[in-house]
C-alpha positions in Angstrom: 125.6 194.1 92.9 124.0 190.8 92.5 124.4 190.8 88.9 128.2 190.9 89.0 128.0 188.7 91.9 126.4 185.9 90.4 128.5 186.2 87.2 131.6 185.6 90.0 130.0 182.6 91.0 129.2 181.1 87.4 133.0 181.8 86.7 134.5 180.3 89.6 132.7 177.3 88.9 133.8 176.4 85.7 137.2 177.4 86.0 139.2 174.1 85.2 140.4 172.5 88.7 143.9 171.5 87.0 144.4 175.1 85.9 145.0 176.2 89.6 144.6 173.3 91.6 141.3 172.0 93.5 142.1 173.3 96.8 142.8 177.1 95.8 140.2 176.9 93.4 137.5 176.0 96.0 138.9 178.7 98.2 138.0 180.9 95.3 134.5 179.7 95.1 134.2 180.2 98.5 134.7 184.1 98.2 132.8 184.1 95.0 130.0 182.2 97.0 130.4 185.0 99.9 130.2 187.9 97.5 126.7 186.5 96.0 125.2 186.0 99.4 126.3 189.6 100.7 124.6 190.8 97.5 121.8 188.8 98.3 121.6 190.2 102.1 121.6 193.9 100.7 118.9 192.7 98.3 116.7 191.9 101.1 117.0 188.2 100.6 118.2 186.7 104.1 117.0 183.2 103.3 118.9 183.0 99.7 121.9 184.9 101.4 122.4 182.2 104.0 122.5 179.2 101.4 124.9 180.8 99.6 127.0 181.3 102.8 126.6 177.7 104.4 127.7 176.2 100.6 130.7 178.8 100.9 131.8 177.2 104.3 131.4 173.7 102.3 133.7 175.1 100.0 136.4 176.3 102.3 136.5 172.6 104.0 137.5 171.6 100.7 140.3 174.6 100.5 143.7 175.3 101.6 142.9 175.7 105.0 143.2 180.0 104.4 141.8 181.3 107.9 141.1 184.8 105.7 138.6 182.9 103.5 137.2 181.6 106.3 137.2 184.6 108.5 135.0 186.4 105.6 132.6 183.8 105.1 131.7 183.7 109.0 131.8 187.4 108.8 129.0 187.6 106.4 127.0 184.8 108.0 127.1 186.4 111.1 125.8 189.6 109.8 123.0 187.7 108.3 121.9 186.1 111.5 121.9 189.6 113.2 119.2 190.3 110.7 117.4 187.4 110.8 117.4 187.9 114.7 119.4 184.5 115.4 121.9 186.5 117.7 123.3 183.6 119.5 124.1 182.2 115.9 125.3 185.5 115.1 127.5 186.0 117.9 129.0 182.6 117.8 130.2 182.9 114.2 131.4 186.8 114.5 133.5 185.4 117.9 135.3 182.9 115.1 135.8 185.4 112.7 137.1 187.9 115.6 139.6 185.3 116.9 141.0 184.5 112.8 141.3 187.9 112.1 143.2 188.8 115.3 146.0 185.5 114.7 146.3 186.7 111.3 147.2 190.5 112.5 144.2 191.9 110.7 143.3 194.5 113.4 141.2 196.8 111.2 139.0 193.8 110.2 138.7 192.3 113.8 137.6 196.2 114.8 134.9 196.1 112.3 133.9 192.5 113.4 133.8 193.7 117.2 131.5 196.5 116.0 129.3 193.8 115.2 129.4 191.9 117.8 128.7 194.9 119.8 125.4 195.5 117.7 124.2 192.0 117.8 124.5 192.4 122.0 122.6 195.6 121.8 119.7 193.7 119.8 119.9 191.2 122.1 119.1 193.3 125.0 122.8 192.8 126.5 123.6 196.4 126.7 126.8 196.2 128.8 128.4 193.5 126.7 127.5 195.8 123.7 129.4 198.6 125.3 132.4 196.7 125.8 132.4 195.2 122.3 132.1 199.0 121.0 135.0 200.0 123.3 137.2 197.1 122.2 137.1 198.2 118.7 137.4 201.5 118.6 141.6 201.5 118.9 141.5 199.1 116.1 139.4 200.9 113.3 141.5 202.5 110.6 139.9 205.8 110.0 141.4 206.2 106.9 140.8 203.2 105.5 136.8 203.2 106.1 136.1 206.6 107.1 132.8 206.0 108.7 133.4 203.0 110.9 134.9 205.0 113.7 131.8 207.7 113.9 129.2 204.6 113.3 131.3 203.0 116.4 130.5 206.1 118.4 127.4 206.8 118.1 126.4 203.0 118.6 128.6 203.2 121.4 126.5 206.8 123.0 123.2 204.6 121.9 123.9 201.9 124.6 125.4 204.5 126.8 122.0 206.0 126.7 119.9 202.2 127.1 122.1 202.1 130.0 120.8 205.2 131.5 124.8 206.3 131.3 123.2 209.7 129.8 126.2 211.9 131.1 128.3 209.7 129.5 126.6 209.8 126.4 126.2 213.2 126.2 130.2 213.8 126.5 130.7 211.3 124.2 128.6 212.7 121.2 130.3 216.1 122.2 133.8 215.0 121.9 132.5 213.1 118.6 130.9 216.2 117.2 133.7 216.7 114.7 133.9 213.1 113.4 130.1 213.6 113.2 130.2 216.2 110.8 132.2 214.1 108.5 128.9 211.6 108.1 127.0 213.4 105.1 124.2 210.9 105.4 121.1 212.5 106.2 119.5 209.2 108.0 122.3 209.3 110.3 121.6 212.3 111.0 118.3 212.2 112.3 119.3 209.3 114.1 121.7 211.4 116.1 119.0 214.2 116.6 117.0 211.4 118.2 120.0 210.3 120.3 120.3 214.0 121.6 116.7 213.8 122.5 116.8 210.8 124.4 119.9 212.1 126.3 118.2 215.5 126.8 115.1 213.5 128.3 117.4 211.6 130.5 119.6 214.7 131.9 116.3 216.3 132.7 115.6 218.8 129.7 112.2 218.0 128.7 112.0 221.0 126.5 114.8 220.3 124.6 113.8 216.5 124.3 110.5 217.5 122.8 111.8 219.6 120.3 114.0 217.1 119.1 111.4 214.0 119.1 109.3 216.4 117.3 111.5 217.4 114.7 112.8 213.8 114.4 109.5 211.9 114.1 108.9 214.7 111.2 112.4 213.9 109.1 111.6 210.0 109.4 107.7 210.7 107.8 109.4 212.8 105.3 111.7 210.1 104.2 108.6 207.8 104.1 109.6 205.8 107.2 106.7 205.4 109.0 107.3 202.8 110.9 111.0 204.5 112.3 108.4 207.7 112.9 106.1 205.6 114.7 109.1 204.1 117.1 110.2 207.6 117.5 107.1 208.8 118.5 106.7 206.7 121.7 109.7 208.2 123.0 107.8 211.4 123.1 104.6 209.9 124.1 106.9 209.1 127.2 108.0 212.6 127.8 104.5 213.9 127.5 102.7 211.1 129.6 105.9 212.2 132.5 105.1 215.7 132.0 101.1 215.2 132.7 100.0 216.0 129.0 98.1 212.3 129.1 95.4 213.1 126.8 98.3 214.0 124.2 100.2 210.9 125.0 97.1 208.7 124.9 96.5 210.3 121.4 100.1 209.9 119.9 99.9 206.2 121.4 96.5 205.6 119.8 98.3 206.9 116.4 101.1 205.0 116.7 99.0 201.7 117.4 97.0 202.5 114.1 100.5 202.6 112.2 101.7 199.7 113.1 98.4 198.0 112.3 98.3 199.3 108.8 102.2 198.3 108.2 102.5 195.2 109.8 105.1 194.4 112.4 107.7 192.1 113.0 106.9 188.9 115.0 109.3 190.4 117.8 107.3 193.4 117.9 103.5 191.9 118.4 103.9 191.4 122.3 104.8 195.1 123.0 102.0 196.6 120.3 99.6 193.9 122.5 100.6 195.5 125.5 100.5 199.3 124.5 96.9 198.3 123.1 95.6 196.6 126.2 96.9 199.4 128.1 95.3 202.1 126.2 92.0 200.5 125.9 92.0 199.9 129.9 93.0 203.5 130.6 95.8 202.2 132.2 98.7 203.3 129.9 101.5 204.6 132.6 105.1 205.7 132.1 106.9 202.3 132.9 104.3 200.2 130.2 105.0 202.8 128.0 108.6 202.7 128.0 108.8 199.1 128.3 107.4 198.6 125.0 109.3 201.7 123.6 112.2 199.7 124.6 111.1 196.7 122.7 109.8 198.3 119.4 113.2 200.0 119.0 115.4 197.0 119.4 113.1 196.0 116.8 113.6 198.7 114.4 117.6 198.9 114.9 
């Protein structure tokens, strides 16, 4: 992907402006830079991706003023800012992108941008706003054109409702969407839906089912060599055990997850949550409230 995007940028830079006009050429160069920036993002080089996309914005200014070219660049830059956890900038860029797509009657594209806006809001702790974006995205998404978009949006909405404590709504949505979820073959998404099922079960007062889900989810993440995600999921299990009076098991599991975080290294945004957990464990004052707060923060970083 990176190889072909880089080749496209080189070719676009070498085209004689007289063959198609400098403004049209600037549009083409902007799109090539946007593709290269997206390839760098996928290749886990967010800084390089941002530079390419900022250069693409500069080419847009020299271009024809085509709103769809600008929307393509802004959308990809917004996604990069989400991954950099620069949520205010991400939401600003994506809001502009949404307006451009709406203006050009690009309904599906506008729906996809609303999904990204919802994700940015969810990661930023604005769950109600995130739910509003996901709900607004659903009727705009073209299931035939992009089959995974609707199940992904529904799953994000169910997660958001669970985060808001709307467990019955989340349960009903998952049940009504089961046929669509079955069309998504990605094994990791199935594991995440099982994790969601466990959180819903815990919220609805079904601890036995929740425990089975959390144990299976943790095992599945470990089998896929995702120890950080497994450790984050384990905190939901620890909350459940602590609520049921299984304090020794909960403490042992929290200690194990803290060891995992220490071995792997963690994102800067997660340091406070881990420090809080470590202090509570060392001072023998681990409570459900502390554990839930830390788990919520760490899940947000993991997503």
